[in-house]
C-alpha positions, 0 to 999 in steps of 0.5 A: 412392133419392136421397142428398142434397147441397145445390147452392150458388149460383154452382157448376157441377153435373155429372151422370154417369150410369153403367150399373154399380154398381161404377163408380159406387162407384169414381167416388164413392170417387175423388171423396172422395179428391180432396176433393170432399164435395158429391155426391149419388148416385142409384140405382134401389134402396137399395145399401148398397155405394153408401152405405158404400163410395161415400158413406162413410155408416156408421151412421145417427144415428136410433138415437141419437133412439131411445135418448134417447127410450126413456130419457126415457120411462122416466125419465118413467114412474118420475117420473110414477109417484112423483109420483102416489104422493106426491101421493095416498099410499094407506098399505095394510097397511104398504106403502111409499108408493114401491114401485119394482117396481110402476112398472117396467111404466108406465116400460117402456111409456113408454120404448117409446112415447117411443122409437118417437116420437123414431124417427120424429122422428129419421127425418124430421129426418135425411131432410130431410123434408118437402123443399119445394125441388125436386130439383137433378138428376133423370134417369129412367134412375136409376129403371130400372137406371142409377146417377147421380152429381151433384157441385157444384164451383166453376167453377175445379175444373170441368175437373178434375172433368170429367176425373176423371168421364170417366176412369170412362167415364159413359154420359152426362156433363152440365154445368149450372149450375142443375141439370136435370130431364129 
């Protein structure tokens, strides 16, 4: 799984390959504590520790899209049915023209529809899809059991970052200003 951070032109890219999740999380924590915010983590499968502890991602903003879509759908359902009843009134047996309990079913269905559609839209927007830019760094070991961290820094901070990453004993450490694809 890939978690993205964009590379700035003129910055150096450091890629560290780790064998264990714990060392990867520790390296990410120390990077964040030192003020490095532009990092990308690679994992062979989704790891909640890497997301929550290492990269400090807490809650997905997609749920806000779902709530906004559901509320919009419910409001649209009530508005549509009320407008239809007012535009073509059917007075039968002295019943009121606007009868809200009858409109709840339509409002509920539109809340589900709009909520689902806005969830998909929110998922695509937050995932950055479609991504037409190529990956900055990729290592095949990150798909078969190892973990990777890619950090971009200005050239002035390169030595400090190299020392920080080497303290966590990565199995491989690369420096490339342009990124790489093995």
